Backbone as a printed PyTorch tensor [residue, N CA C, xyz], in Angstrom:
tensor([[[  0.8010,  -0.9730,   0.1560],
         [ -0.1940,   0.0270,   0.0170],
         [  1.3750,   1.3320,  -0.0350]],

        [[  0.6850,   2.2540,  -1.0910],
         [  1.2690,   3.2780,  -0.9550],
         [  1.2620,   4.3310,   0.8400]],

        [[  1.9600,   5.0210,   0.8280],
         [  1.6930,   5.4140,   2.2040],
         [  1.2660,   6.8680,   1.4460]],

        [[  0.4430,   8.0110,   2.7700],
         [  0.2630,   9.0900,   3.1720],
         [  1.3600,   9.3960,   3.8290]],

        [[  2.3320,  10.7510,   2.9690],
         [  3.3980,  11.5560,   3.4980],
         [  3.1370,  11.9460,   4.7790]],

        [[  4.3740,  12.3410,   5.6650],
         [  4.2470,  12.8560,   6.5880],
         [  3.0860,  12.7210,   7.1920]],

        [[  2.2190,  11.7930,   7.4870],
         [  1.5190,  11.7410,   8.7440],
         [  1.2890,  10.9430,   9.6740]],

        [[  1.0700,  10.7960,  11.0680],
         [  0.8920,   9.5090,  12.2660],
         [ -0.5120,   9.3630,  12.4610]],

        [[ -0.6750,   8.3150,  12.3430],
         [ -2.2870,   7.8830,  12.7460],
         [ -2.4500,   7.9420,  14.0320]],

        [[ -3.8100,   8.5290,  14.9020],
         [ -3.9330,   8.4790,  16.1110],
         [ -5.4470,   8.4260,  16.4030]],

        [[ -4.9720,   7.3780,  17.4990],
         [ -6.4200,   6.8690,  17.9210],
         [ -6.6710,   8.0130,  19.0130]],

        [[ -7.9930,   8.2580,  19.4720],
         [ -8.4200,   9.4700,  20.2350],
         [ -8.8240,   8.2780,  21.2580]],

        [[ -7.9930,   7.7350,  22.6490],
         [ -8.8640,   6.8020,  23.2220],
         [ -9.3520,   7.2270,  24.6340]],

        [[ -9.8000,   8.8360,  24.5340],
         [ -9.8850,   9.4030,  25.8280],
         [-11.5600,   8.7480,  26.2040]],

        [[-12.0480,   9.5780,  27.3000],
         [-13.4670,   9.5820,  27.4960],
         [-13.3960,   7.6620,  28.8700]],

        [[-15.1970,   8.4700,  29.5880],
         [-15.2060,   7.5020,  30.4900],
         [-15.9010,   5.9330,  30.2650]],

        [[-16.6280,   5.7990,  28.7700],
         [-17.0880,   4.5630,  28.5330],
         [-18.1190,   4.1260,  29.4020]],

        [[-18.8900,   5.0620,  29.8540],
         [-19.8650,   4.8030,  31.2600],
         [-21.3430,   4.1920,  30.6310]],

        [[-21.4360,   4.3300,  29.2420],
         [-22.7700,   3.8340,  28.7190],
         [-22.4380,   2.0750,  28.2090]],

        [[-21.1170,   2.0020,  28.0560],
         [-20.6560,  -0.1280,  28.7770],
         [-19.4160,  -0.7220,  29.6090]],

        [[-20.4740,  -0.1280,  30.3920],
         [-20.1560,  -0.5030,  32.1950],
         [-18.5490,   0.4490,  32.0500]],

        [[-17.6540,   0.9740,  31.6790],
         [-17.1890,   1.8890,  31.2570],
         [-15.6120,   0.6740,  31.1850]],

        [[-16.2520,  -0.7530,  30.2700],
         [-15.2390,  -0.7260,  30.0610],
         [-14.4170,  -0.1240,  28.4300]],

        [[-13.4700,  -0.6120,  27.9970],
         [-12.4990,   0.3790,  27.0910],
         [-13.0210,  -0.3140,  25.4470]],

        [[-13.5750,   1.2160,  24.8960],
         [-14.5200,   0.6270,  23.5760],
         [-13.7040,   0.1470,  22.8240]],

        [[-13.2120,   0.4180,  22.3420],
         [-11.7700,   0.6060,  21.3340],
         [-11.1790,  -1.4940,  21.3920]],

        [[-11.7110,  -2.0110,  22.9280],
         [-11.1950,  -2.9170,  22.8210],
         [-12.9920,  -3.7660,  22.0490]],

        [[-13.7770,  -3.7660,  22.1360],
         [-15.0620,  -4.4860,  21.2850],
         [-14.1990,  -5.0760,  19.9080]],

        [[-14.8270,  -6.2230,  19.6660],
         [-13.8800,  -7.2850,  19.0120],
         [-14.3790,  -7.1600,  17.7500]],

        [[-14.3290,  -6.8850,  16.1300],
         [-14.5780,  -7.4180,  15.1240],
         [-14.2460,  -8.7970,  14.4880]],

        [[-14.9120,  -9.4520,  13.8320],
         [-14.0630, -10.7850,  13.4690],
         [-12.5930, -11.3360,  14.7650]],

        [[-13.1040, -11.3810,  15.7810],
         [-12.4500, -11.5500,  16.9260],
         [-11.0600, -10.7540,  16.6660]],

        [[-10.4680,  -9.5610,  16.7470],
         [ -9.4430,  -8.5480,  16.9180],
         [ -9.8750,  -7.4440,  17.6910]],

        [[ -9.6630,  -7.1520,  18.0890],
         [-10.7120,  -5.3920,  18.4920],
         [-10.1880,  -4.2440,  17.8580]],

        [[-11.3000,  -3.1690,  17.7710],
         [-10.9880,  -2.4590,  16.9590],
         [-10.1730,  -1.7310,  16.8600]],

        [[ -9.5760,  -1.2150,  17.5110],
         [ -8.6580,  -0.5680,  18.1490],
         [ -7.2780,  -1.2490,  16.9220]],

        [[ -6.7950,  -2.5060,  17.2030],
         [ -5.7590,  -3.0970,  17.2150],
         [ -6.1260,  -3.1790,  15.3730]],

        [[ -7.2960,  -3.2560,  15.4120],
         [ -7.3760,  -3.2660,  13.5730],
         [ -7.5520,  -1.9560,  12.7310]],

        [[ -7.2070,  -0.3280,  13.4880],
         [ -7.5720,   0.6770,  13.5000],
         [ -5.7430,   1.2460,  13.0000]],

        [[ -5.1510,   0.4870,  13.9580],
         [ -3.3030,   0.9150,  14.3840],
         [ -2.5670,  -0.0980,  13.3210]],

        [[ -3.1500,  -1.5760,  12.9310],
         [ -2.7540,  -2.4020,  11.9970],
         [ -2.7850,  -1.2160,  10.5740]],

        [[ -4.4860,  -0.6920,   9.8150],
         [ -4.0100,   0.0710,   9.2690],
         [ -3.8960,   1.5440,   8.9160]],

        [[ -2.9480,   1.8080,  10.5870],
         [ -2.4770,   3.0830,   9.9570],
         [ -1.0830,   3.4220,   9.7340]],

        [[ -0.0940,   1.9260,  10.6550],
         [  1.2980,   1.8090,  10.0060],
         [  1.3030,   1.1310,   8.4200]],

        [[  0.4260,   0.9580,   7.9270],
         [  0.1410,   0.7580,   6.8560],
         [ -0.0810,   1.6180,   6.0420]],

        [[ -0.7980,   2.7850,   6.2350],
         [ -1.3710,   3.6830,   5.3600],
         [ -0.7180,   5.2570,   5.4250]],

        [[  0.0350,   5.0340,   6.8370],
         [  0.8870,   6.1490,   7.4360],
         [  2.5900,   5.5270,   7.8840]],

        [[  3.1330,   4.5680,   7.8270],
         [  3.8360,   3.8090,   8.7130],
         [  4.1770,   4.3070,  10.2750]],

        [[  3.8410,   5.4010,  10.7580],
         [  3.3540,   5.7240,  12.1100],
         [  1.9880,   6.3660,  12.9380]],

        [[  1.8680,   5.5930,  14.7050],
         [  0.3950,   5.5650,  15.1230],
         [  1.0910,   5.8270,  16.0660]],

        [[ -0.2590,   6.3970,  16.4370],
         [  0.0520,   6.8140,  18.1100],
         [ -1.7300,   6.3310,  18.7950]],

        [[ -1.9950,   6.5740,  20.1540],
         [ -2.7580,   6.5280,  20.9550],
         [ -3.0190,   7.6160,  21.6950]],

        [[ -3.8130,   7.9380,  22.0950],
         [ -3.9710,   8.9220,  23.0630],
         [ -4.7400,   8.9270,  24.2400]],

        [[ -4.6110,   8.2610,  25.6000],
         [ -5.1860,   7.2800,  26.4380],
         [ -4.0500,   7.9170,  27.6120]],

        [[ -4.6210,   6.8130,  28.8470],
         [ -4.3350,   6.3810,  29.7580],
         [ -2.2180,   5.4040,  29.0020]],

        [[ -1.3250,   6.2530,  29.4370],
         [ -0.2880,   4.9910,  28.8130],
         [ -0.0540,   3.9230,  30.1640]],

        [[ -0.6800,   4.1170,  31.1040],
         [ -1.0390,   2.4860,  31.9620],
         [ -2.2250,   1.8850,  31.9470]],

        [[ -2.7370,   2.3820,  30.9410],
         [ -4.8400,   1.9050,  30.6310],
         [ -4.7980,   0.9440,  29.7850]],

        [[ -5.8000,   0.5290,  28.9750],
         [ -6.0260,  -0.6140,  28.6720],
         [ -4.8950,  -0.6870,  26.8540]],

        [[ -4.7470,   0.5300,  26.7980],
         [ -4.1760,   0.3070,  24.6130],
         [ -3.1890,   0.3640,  25.1130]],

        [[ -2.0050,   0.1820,  26.2590],
         [ -0.8840,  -0.1150,  26.0100],
         [ -0.5660,  -0.8880,  25.7020]],

        [[ -1.1680,  -2.3130,  25.4920],
         [ -0.1750,  -3.4650,  25.0590],
         [ -0.6460,  -3.4710,  23.1700]],

        [[ -1.0910,  -2.3540,  22.5330],
         [ -1.2250,  -2.3820,  21.7600],
         [  0.2270,  -2.9520,  20.4930]],

        [[  1.2440,  -2.2380,  21.6740],
         [  2.4070,  -2.3600,  20.7680],
         [  2.5690,  -0.8930,  19.6750]],

        [[  1.8050,   0.4230,  20.0360],
         [  1.5830,   1.8440,  19.8330],
         [  1.9280,   2.9640,  21.1350]],

        [[  2.7250,   3.4960,  20.9440],
         [  3.1650,   4.4990,  21.9070],
         [  1.8550,   5.1840,  22.4400]],

        [[  1.7200,   5.2050,  23.7180],
         [  0.5690,   6.2560,  24.1540],
         [  0.9430,   7.2580,  24.8510]],

        [[ -0.0660,   8.4520,  25.0230],
         [  0.3580,   9.3210,  25.5220],
         [ -0.8340,   9.4070,  25.8160]],

        [[ -0.7300,  10.4840,  27.0810],
         [ -1.8980,  11.5300,  27.3460],
         [ -2.5740,  12.8270,  26.6400]],

        [[ -3.5150,  12.7350,  27.6170],
         [ -3.8530,  14.4180,  27.0150],
         [ -3.0430,  15.4240,  27.7340]],

        [[ -2.6330,  16.4600,  27.5510],
         [ -2.1700,  17.8560,  26.9730],
         [ -2.6610,  18.5930,  28.7580]],

        [[ -4.0130,  18.3100,  28.0220],
         [ -5.0820,  19.3740,  28.5840],
         [ -6.3500,  18.6210,  29.1710]],

        [[ -6.1280,  17.8760,  30.1500],
         [ -7.2370,  16.5440,  30.6410],
         [ -8.3510,  17.7470,  30.7730]],

        [[ -9.5250,  16.7720,  29.8940],
         [-10.8000,  17.0390,  30.2360],
         [-11.8360,  18.1700,  29.0260]],

        [[-11.0210,  17.4460,  28.2700],
         [-11.3130,  18.4720,  27.4400],
         [-12.1010,  17.9820,  25.9080]],

        [[-12.0760,  16.6180,  26.1750],
         [-12.6080,  15.9350,  25.2380],
         [-11.9800,  15.9480,  23.6130]],

        [[-13.0180,  15.3690,  22.5050],
         [-12.0300,  15.5810,  21.2950],
         [-11.4990,  16.3830,  20.9520]],

        [[-11.9850,  17.4510,  21.4160],
         [-10.2430,  18.5200,  20.6810],
         [ -9.2870,  18.3390,  21.4710]],

        [[ -9.1780,  18.2320,  23.0490],
         [ -8.3080,  18.0130,  23.7010],
         [ -7.1420,  16.6850,  23.9850]],

        [[ -8.4630,  15.5830,  22.7580],
         [ -7.0190,  14.3610,  21.9190],
         [ -6.5930,  14.8490,  21.1340]],

        [[ -7.3800,  15.9800,  19.8790],
         [ -6.4730,  16.2140,  18.7860],
         [ -5.6470,  17.1430,  19.1260]],

        [[ -5.7250,  17.7110,  20.1830],
         [ -4.2880,  18.6660,  20.9370],
         [ -2.9010,  18.1870,  21.2480]],

        [[ -3.6340,  16.9620,  21.9820],
         [ -2.3940,  15.9150,  22.2600],
         [ -2.0740,  15.5190,  21.0310]],

        [[ -2.3960,  14.8390,  19.9490],
         [ -2.0570,  14.1850,  19.0380],
         [ -1.0760,  15.3020,  18.2930]],

        [[ -1.5950,  16.2890,  18.4000],
         [ -0.7580,  17.0920,  17.2850],
         [  0.5660,  17.4730,  18.1270]],

        [[  0.1070,  17.1400,  19.5750],
         [  1.4760,  17.9530,  19.9550],
         [  2.4820,  16.2660,  20.4360]],

        [[  2.1080,  15.1130,  20.4400],
         [  2.8590,  14.1180,  20.1280],
         [  3.4120,  13.5740,  19.4070]],

        [[  2.9440,  14.0670,  18.6130],
         [  3.2370,  13.5350,  16.3140],
         [  4.6970,  14.2310,  15.8770]],

        [[  5.0980,  13.6840,  15.6480],
         [  6.4390,  13.8750,  15.1880],
         [  6.4770,  14.0640,  13.5910]],

        [[  5.3960,  14.0430,  12.5520],
         [  5.3620,  14.0060,  11.2790],
         [  4.5580,  15.9970,  11.2710]],

        [[  4.3400,  15.6280,   9.6000],
         [  3.4610,  17.2730,   9.9870],
         [  2.0000,  16.9880,  10.2950]],

        [[  1.4320,  15.8620,   9.9360],
         [ -0.1820,  15.7940,   9.9000],
         [ -0.0550,  15.1250,  10.8750]],

        [[ -1.3060,  14.6790,  11.1310],
         [ -2.1380,  13.5120,  12.0960],
         [ -3.4210,  13.6490,  11.4710]],

        [[ -3.8950,  12.0960,  11.1730],
         [ -4.7410,  11.6720,  10.7220],
         [ -5.3570,  11.2940,  12.0860]],

        [[ -6.9810,  11.9800,  12.3960],
         [ -6.4510,  11.1060,  14.3850],
         [ -8.7510,  11.1300,  13.8690]],

        [[ -8.6230,   9.9390,  15.0290],
         [ -9.9500,   8.8350,  14.4300],
         [-10.5480,   8.6930,  15.7430]],

        [[-11.4520,   8.7840,  16.3440],
         [-11.8460,   7.7340,  17.6160],
         [-11.5230,   6.6240,  17.6380]],

        [[-11.0240,   5.4790,  19.0630],
         [-10.4990,   4.0180,  18.8850],
         [-12.1560,   3.3900,  18.3980]],

        [[-12.8180,   3.8670,  19.0560],
         [-14.2860,   2.5560,  19.0170],
         [-14.8320,   2.3750,  17.0840]],

        [[-13.7220,   2.5830,  16.3700],
         [-14.2960,   2.9420,  15.5360],
         [-14.4810,   2.0010,  14.2030]],

        [[-15.0980,   0.8940,  14.2170],
         [-15.1190,   0.0980,  13.4680],
         [-14.6070,  -0.2330,  11.7000]],

        [[-15.2990,   0.3950,  11.0190],
         [-15.2520,   0.3840,   9.7070],
         [-14.3960,   1.7960,   8.9580]],

        [[-12.9850,   2.0950,   9.8860],
         [-11.7470,   2.8890,   8.7820],
         [-11.0800,   1.9930,   7.8760]],

        [[-11.4940,   3.3020,   6.6600],
         [-11.4960,   2.6630,   5.0270],
         [-10.0280,   3.3030,   4.9700]],

        [[ -9.2480,   3.0350,   4.2390],
         [ -8.1460,   3.6490,   3.9250],
         [ -7.9980,   4.6850,   1.9580]],

        [[ -9.6540,   3.9680,   1.6810],
         [-10.0690,   4.9170,   0.0380],
         [-10.6340,   6.1830,   1.0630]],

        [[-11.2860,   6.2430,   1.8270],
         [-12.3890,   6.6260,   2.7550],
         [-11.0880,   7.7360,   3.4770]],

        [[-10.1380,   7.5840,   3.6270],
         [ -9.4840,   7.9800,   4.5410],
         [ -8.2480,   8.9530,   3.2560]],

        [[ -7.8510,   8.3260,   2.1120],
         [ -7.5900,   9.0730,   1.1670],
         [ -8.0250,   9.9940,   0.4210]],

        [[ -9.3610,   9.6260,   0.6260],
         [-10.4390,  10.5740,  -0.3000],
         [-10.2690,  12.2460,   0.0600]],

        [[ -9.9500,  11.6510,   1.6450],
         [-10.2990,  13.1680,   2.1010],
         [ -8.8040,  13.8860,   2.4260]],

        [[ -7.9710,  13.2540,   2.4630],
         [ -6.4250,  13.4230,   1.9920],
         [ -6.0180,  13.9960,   0.7120]],

        [[ -6.5890,  13.4540,  -0.0720],
         [ -6.6290,  14.6830,  -1.5710],
         [ -7.3910,  15.7240,  -1.2700]],

        [[ -8.2700,  15.6640,  -0.7640],
         [ -9.0320,  16.5310,  -0.4610],
         [ -8.6730,  18.2270,  -0.0010]],

        [[ -7.6520,  17.8190,   0.8770],
         [ -7.3490,  18.8750,   2.0530],
         [ -6.8740,  20.4100,   0.7670]],

        [[ -6.7120,  20.5880,  -0.4120],
         [ -6.1130,  21.5940,  -0.7070],
         [ -5.0790,  21.7840,  -0.1670]],

        [[ -5.1460,  23.7660,   0.1040],
         [ -3.7840,  23.6240,   0.9980],
         [ -5.1830,  24.1390,   2.0380]],

        [[ -5.2950,  23.5360,   2.4040],
         [ -5.6220,  24.0930,   4.1970],
         [ -5.1550,  23.4800,   5.3130]],

        [[ -5.2300,  23.6570,   6.7010],
         [ -4.3650,  22.9640,   6.9990],
         [ -5.1060,  21.6840,   8.3680]],

        [[ -6.3520,  21.9920,   7.7330],
         [ -6.7730,  20.4440,   8.0180],
         [ -8.6150,  19.9160,   7.3320]],

        [[ -9.0940,  19.3390,   7.5710],
         [ -9.3430,  18.7580,   6.1320],
         [-10.6190,  17.5290,   7.5160]],

        [[-11.6920,  18.3940,   7.2560],
         [-12.9150,  17.4320,   8.4370],
         [-13.9680,  17.3900,   7.2180]],

        [[-14.8980,  16.4470,   7.8580],
         [-16.5140,  15.7990,   7.2970],
         [-17.5150,  16.6840,   7.6050]],

        [[-18.0550,  16.9710,   7.1430],
         [-19.7370,  17.0230,   7.6490],
         [-20.9060,  15.9170,   7.3870]],

        [[-21.0980,  15.3050,   8.5730],
         [-21.5790,  14.2610,   8.6670],
         [-23.3510,  14.8990,   9.4040]],

        [[-24.0090,  13.7510,   9.9050],
         [-25.1620,  13.9310,  10.8720],
         [-25.1220,  14.4720,  11.8850]],

        [[-24.3820,  14.3070,  12.5200],
         [-24.1970,  15.2310,  14.0630],
         [-23.5900,  16.4830,  13.3880]],

        [[-22.6720,  16.8510,  12.6010],
         [-22.5120,  18.0040,  12.2130],
         [-20.6480,  17.6710,  12.2860]],

        [[-19.9150,  18.2960,  12.1590],
         [-18.1260,  17.9950,  11.5040],
         [-17.2750,  17.2030,  12.0790]],

        [[-17.1820,  15.9700,  11.6110],
         [-15.8890,  15.1670,  12.3620],
         [-14.8730,  15.1750,  12.4210]],

        [[-14.8660,  15.5960,  13.9070],
         [-12.9590,  16.1400,  14.3740],
         [-12.6060,  14.9070,  14.3880]],

        [[-12.9210,  13.5730,  14.5640],
         [-11.8760,  12.1850,  14.7890],
         [-12.4100,  11.3070,  13.9750]],

        [[-12.2290,  12.3080,  12.0640],
         [-12.0910,  10.7730,  11.1550],
         [-11.3130,  12.6450,  10.1680]],

        [[-10.3360,  12.6900,  10.7630],
         [ -9.8560,  14.4590,   9.8080],
         [ -8.8300,  14.7490,  10.1220]],

        [[ -8.1780,  14.7560,   9.4320],
         [ -6.6200,  15.3150,   8.7100],
         [ -6.3040,  16.8560,   9.4630]],

        [[ -5.2440,  17.1560,  10.3920],
         [ -5.0530,  17.6740,  11.0040],
         [ -3.3910,  18.0290,  10.6290]],

        [[ -3.0690,  19.2920,  10.6860],
         [ -1.5020,  19.8190,  10.3120],
         [ -1.5770,  20.6840,  11.9690]],

        [[  0.4430,  20.1330,  11.6640],
         [  0.8720,  20.6390,  13.2030],
         [  0.6350,  22.1250,  13.0030]],

        [[  0.5710,  23.0110,  12.2910],
         [  0.1980,  23.6460,  11.7880],
         [ -0.6020,  24.8320,  12.4650]],

        [[ -1.6950,  23.3140,  13.4900],
         [ -2.7040,  24.1930,  14.2010],
         [ -2.5830,  24.3270,  15.3430]],

        [[ -1.7970,  23.3160,  15.5840],
         [ -1.2010,  23.4370,  17.3160],
         [ -1.3030,  24.2980,  18.0240]],

        [[ -0.5090,  25.6200,  17.6010],
         [ -0.2940,  26.8440,  18.1380],
         [ -2.1590,  27.1160,  18.6740]],

        [[ -2.9810,  27.6750,  17.5500],
         [ -4.2300,  27.9260,  17.4450],
         [ -5.2660,  27.3540,  18.7790]],

        [[ -5.0200,  26.1090,  18.6250],
         [ -5.9170,  25.4800,  19.3190],
         [ -5.5640,  24.7690,  20.7230]],

        [[ -4.2990,  24.9820,  21.2920],
         [ -4.0760,  25.3660,  22.0800],
         [ -4.2990,  26.6600,  23.2640]],

        [[ -4.3620,  27.5570,  22.3350],
         [ -4.8430,  28.6920,  22.9870],
         [ -6.1630,  28.6870,  23.0200]],

        [[ -6.8510,  28.7030,  22.0990],
         [ -8.5890,  27.9030,  21.9030],
         [ -8.4860,  27.0370,  23.3600]],

        [[ -7.8760,  25.9260,  23.5460],
         [ -8.0870,  25.0480,  24.4280],
         [ -7.9720,  25.4470,  25.9810]],

        [[ -6.9330,  25.9070,  26.1970],
         [ -6.5550,  26.7640,  27.3060],
         [ -7.2820,  27.8540,  27.8020]],

        [[ -8.5300,  29.2770,  26.6720],
         [ -8.0630,  30.0610,  27.0220],
         [ -9.8420,  29.4210,  27.7150]],

        [[-10.8850,  28.2480,  26.6430],
         [-11.8320,  28.0560,  27.2950],
         [-12.9010,  26.9730,  26.6110]],

        [[-13.5560,  25.8110,  26.7440],
         [-14.3080,  24.3570,  26.1110],
         [-14.3660,  24.8390,  24.8770]],

        [[-13.6410,  25.0300,  23.6980],
         [-14.2050,  24.9670,  22.4220],
         [-14.2430,  23.6940,  22.1750]],

        [[-14.9180,  24.2200,  20.9490],
         [-15.4770,  22.8650,  20.0180],
         [-14.9500,  22.3250,  19.1030]],

        [[-14.8780,  20.8590,  18.1810],
         [-14.3560,  20.7110,  17.1590],
         [-15.0720,  21.8220,  16.5090]],

        [[-16.1420,  22.1120,  15.7580],
         [-16.4560,  23.4380,  15.0870],
         [-15.9250,  24.7340,  15.3730]],

        [[-15.6720,  24.7220,  16.8480],
         [-14.5490,  26.5000,  16.8180],
         [-13.1230,  25.8360,  16.0550]],

        [[-12.8120,  24.9160,  16.9090],
         [-11.8320,  24.5350,  16.5340],
         [-10.6620,  24.7740,  14.4320]],

        [[-12.0290,  24.4130,  14.2640],
         [-12.0200,  24.0430,  12.5080],
         [-11.9620,  25.0820,  11.6740]],

        [[-12.9230,  25.9490,  12.7110],
         [-12.6020,  27.6650,  11.6980],
         [-11.9500,  28.1660,  12.4030]],

        [[-11.0810,  28.5770,  13.3050],
         [-10.4960,  28.9780,  14.1930],
         [ -8.6100,  29.2240,  13.0280]],

        [[ -8.7480,  27.5020,  12.5920],
         [ -8.1240,  26.9880,  11.8440],
         [ -8.2010,  27.2900,  10.2820]],

        [[ -9.3020,  27.3880,   9.6690],
         [ -9.4780,  27.3540,   8.0900],
         [ -9.8530,  26.3020,   7.6120]],

        [[-10.2810,  25.1120,   8.2620],
         [-10.0500,  23.6030,   7.5800],
         [-10.7350,  23.8400,   6.3450]],

        [[-10.4840,  22.8190,   5.6130],
         [-11.7500,  22.6200,   4.8170],
         [-13.0690,  21.6410,   4.6970]],

        [[-13.7980,  21.7770,   4.9440],
         [-15.1390,  20.8950,   4.7820],
         [-15.5010,  20.4600,   3.8980]],

        [[-15.9650,  19.0190,   4.4690],
         [-15.6710,  18.2660,   3.2600],
         [-17.1040,  17.7950,   3.1470]],

        [[-18.5550,  18.3130,   2.4000],
         [-20.3490,  18.1350,   2.5450],
         [-20.5670,  16.9720,   2.2250]],

        [[-21.4490,  16.7200,   3.0450],
         [-22.1880,  15.6780,   2.6350],
         [-22.4440,  14.5040,   1.1920]],

        [[-22.6070,  15.3770,   0.4990],
         [-22.8740,  14.5760,  -0.7470],
         [-21.9550,  15.0350,  -1.4710]],

        [[-20.2790,  15.5440,  -1.1100],
         [-19.3660,  14.8590,  -1.2760],
         [-18.7280,  13.4070,  -1.2660]],

        [[-19.1440,  13.8790,   0.6060],
         [-18.3570,  12.8400,   0.8940],
         [-19.1750,  11.4470,   0.7210]],

        [[-20.3780,  11.1180,   0.5060],
         [-21.0310,   9.9800,  -0.0490],
         [-20.6370,   9.4230,  -1.1430]],

        [[-19.7720,  10.1190,  -2.0670],
         [-19.0160,   9.6620,  -3.4280],
         [-18.3420,   8.1250,  -2.9470]],

        [[-17.6890,   8.3400,  -1.4080],
         [-16.5740,   7.2960,  -1.5130],
         [-17.9920,   6.5710,  -0.1080]],

        [[-18.2380,   7.0120,   0.7940],
         [-18.5660,   6.2180,   1.9810],
         [-20.4080,   6.8670,   2.0920]],

        [[-20.8910,   6.1120,   0.8780],
         [-22.7940,   6.6160,   0.3470],
         [-22.9200,   6.7980,   1.7680]],

        [[-23.0150,   5.5590,   2.8220],
         [-23.5650,   5.3770,   3.8490],
         [-22.9360,   6.0130,   4.8990]],

        [[-22.1060,   6.6800,   5.3640],
         [-21.7320,   7.0770,   6.7000],
         [-20.8460,   6.1230,   6.9560]],

        [[-20.3410,   4.8380,   6.4070],
         [-19.6230,   3.8020,   7.8660],
         [-18.6560,   4.1640,   8.0060]],

        [[-18.0260,   5.1690,   7.7880],
         [-16.8950,   5.4370,   8.1710],
         [-16.7470,   5.5840,   9.8520]],

        [[-18.3850,   6.6970,   9.9280],
         [-18.2780,   7.6310,  11.5820],
         [-18.6500,   6.4330,  12.1590]],

        [[-18.7610,   5.1970,  12.0660],
         [-20.2120,   4.8260,  12.9930],
         [-19.0170,   4.3600,  14.0610]],

        [[-19.9590,   4.3220,  14.8700],
         [-18.7200,   4.0350,  16.5490],
         [-20.0570,   2.9340,  17.5830]],

        [[-18.4980,   2.5910,  18.3600],
         [-19.3490,   1.9950,  19.5500],
         [-19.4780,   2.3680,  21.4700]],

        [[-20.1920,   3.4620,  21.5870],
         [-20.7210,   4.1510,  22.1720],
         [-21.3110,   3.4050,  23.8620]],

        [[-22.2870,   2.2320,  23.1340],
         [-23.2800,   1.8630,  23.5520],
         [-23.3480,   0.5040,  22.8710]],

        [[-24.2900,  -0.5030,  24.1810],
         [-24.1550,  -1.9080,  24.0310],
         [-25.1340,  -1.9250,  22.7220]],

        [[-26.1550,  -1.2640,  22.4020],
         [-27.2460,  -1.7450,  21.4150],
         [-26.0760,  -1.1310,  20.5000]],

        [[-24.7660,  -0.4400,  20.3250],
         [-24.4510,   0.1070,  18.9050],
         [-23.7820,  -1.0180,  18.7130]],

        [[-23.1850,  -2.0630,  19.8900],
         [-21.9540,  -3.0880,  19.0230],
         [-23.4410,  -4.1090,  18.8750]],

        [[-24.1170,  -4.8000,  19.6020],
         [-25.3030,  -4.8120,  18.7960],
         [-25.3110,  -4.9220,  16.9410]],

        [[-25.8240,  -3.6440,  16.8180],
         [-26.2700,  -2.7820,  15.2930],
         [-24.9240,  -2.8180,  14.4540]],

        [[-23.6320,  -3.2730,  14.8680],
         [-22.5930,  -3.1940,  14.5000],
         [-21.9960,  -4.5040,  14.0920]],

        [[-22.3100,  -5.5890,  15.0240],
         [-21.9450,  -7.1290,  15.0340],
         [-20.5530,  -7.0020,  15.8530]],

        [[-20.6790,  -6.1100,  17.0950],
         [-18.9630,  -6.1690,  17.9770],
         [-19.3620,  -7.0590,  18.9410]],

        [[-18.1350,  -7.7880,  18.6840],
         [-18.3670,  -8.1000,  19.9240],
         [-18.2090,  -7.6360,  21.5070]],

        [[-18.2640,  -7.9720,  22.5290],
         [-17.7570,  -6.6440,  24.3730],
         [-16.9840,  -6.4680,  24.1290]],

        [[-16.2310,  -5.8470,  24.3600],
         [-15.0520,  -5.6150,  25.0310],
         [-14.9730,  -6.8810,  26.1010]],

        [[-14.0590,  -7.6850,  26.7610],
         [-13.5220,  -8.5170,  27.6980],
         [-13.5810,  -7.6530,  29.2670]],

        [[-14.8630,  -8.1500,  30.0190],
         [-14.4210,  -7.4640,  31.4970],
         [-13.4210,  -7.1930,  31.7340]],

        [[-12.4400,  -6.1160,  32.6520],
         [-11.3470,  -6.1940,  33.4980],
         [-10.8160,  -6.6410,  34.6340]]])
């Protein structure tokens, strides 16, 4: 597989997973393999480098990727993006949630190819802007850092502040008609709907 250059794939594994009984969502299994492990394998093939944002001593430490904590705790997805940008050694990061079972190399490349000259590229889907299936340049870090230290900024706030390129629904449907890339496992009913086995009890 031809690699996307100068980019690190980052899984954001924060959150308390309260709806899954505090079990690690990314360790739900698809075809017997943890979703997070599948994603990291894809990232190594697609980018050559992979990281996890989470608890360095937590459940993702055994997946063979460096695990880094949030630099500014308690900021949700924007905090995960901030940590990813701070920890990566490449000019770009592709940030995704740890519990996305259907990440696709073709869809990720589609997004990469549509960045243009923008410092970030996100998709607008049903719930709004998808900050955790997005490319962010390290050039965004000073702005993201300022926003998060000043206030509880949303993904939309970050995207607007850095001048992100937004792929609208109609264009995204060309590569991912049903938005499968954005599916995630937040609750037991999601596991059943997506055909996932639950994480093993800790």
